[in-house]
C-alpha positions in Angstrom: -105.0 -46.7 39.3 -102.6 -49.7 39.3 -100.5 -47.7 36.7 -100.8 -45.0 39.5 -99.0 -47.8 42.1 -96.0 -48.6 39.7 -95.4 -45.0 38.4 -95.5 -44.1 42.6 -92.6 -47.2 42.9 -90.4 -45.6 39.5 -90.2 -42.3 41.2 -89.3 -43.7 44.7 -87.1 -46.0 42.5 -85.9 -42.2 41.2 -85.3 -40.7 44.7 -83.1 -44.2 46.4 -80.5 -43.8 42.9 -80.8 -40.0 41.5 -81.0 -38.4 45.0 -80.1 -41.1 46.9 -77.9 -38.5 49.2 -80.8 -36.4 50.0 -83.6 -39.2 50.6 -80.9 -40.7 53.7 -80.8 -36.4 54.5 -84.6 -36.7 55.1 -84.3 -36.7 59.1 -81.1 -34.3 59.6 -81.4 -31.8 56.7 -85.4 -31.5 55.6 -85.3 -29.3 53.5 -82.3 -30.8 51.1 -84.6 -33.8 50.8 -88.1 -31.3 49.8 -85.9 -29.7 47.4 -85.2 -33.0 45.7 -86.2 -33.0 42.0 -88.2 -36.4 42.4 -89.8 -35.0 45.2 -93.1 -33.0 44.1 -93.2 -35.4 41.6 -93.2 -38.7 44.0 -95.3 -36.3 46.0 -98.0 -35.7 43.7 -98.5 -39.5 42.7 -99.0 -40.9 46.0 -101.5 -37.7 46.8 -103.7 -38.8 43.8 -103.1 -42.5 44.8 -104.8 -41.9 48.0 -107.7 -39.8 47.6 -108.4 -40.4 44.1 -111.2 -42.8 42.7 -110.4 -46.7 42.5 -109.5 -50.1 43.5 -106.1 -49.3 45.5 -107.1 -46.0 47.0 -108.7 -44.5 50.3 -112.2 -44.1 48.8 -112.1 -47.7 47.0 -111.2 -49.6 50.1 -113.8 -48.0 52.7 -116.1 -48.5 49.8 -115.3 -52.1 49.6 -115.9 -52.2 53.6 -118.5 -51.0 53.8 -119.7 -53.0 51.1 -118.9 -56.2 53.1 -120.2 -55.0 56.2 -123.5 -54.3 55.1 -123.9 -58.2 52.8 -123.0 -59.5 55.9 -125.6 -57.5 58.3 -128.0 -57.9 55.1 -127.1 -62.2 54.9 -127.6 -61.7 59.2 -130.3 -60.7 58.7 -131.8 -63.3 56.2 -129.2 -66.8 58.2 -132.9 -67.6 60.5 -135.3 -67.2 58.1 -133.8 -69.5 55.3 -132.9 -71.5 57.5 -136.6 -72.3 58.6 -138.2 -72.0 55.6 -135.4 -75.5 54.8 -135.8 -77.0 57.7 -139.9 -77.0 57.7 -139.8 -77.7 53.8 -138.0 -80.8 54.2 -139.6 -82.2 57.1 
């Protein structure tokens, strides 16, 4: 996915250098922005970056957050019993 992120950045730079006029007219004349050649490839790479599988995607980010949350809940549930076992074993 990192390769795809690099490609998205490269396509954005291509948009800035090759079609600066189309990029700057995104709000005043959106049709010019959408009809520029780099738009199709930039749009496709950003869609794949957002919705594709991998560490640098939204589903990868959500899986990481849910994993951390479940690990924290599991650790909080086990922590008091581990503390009591440790404290009773040292006395």
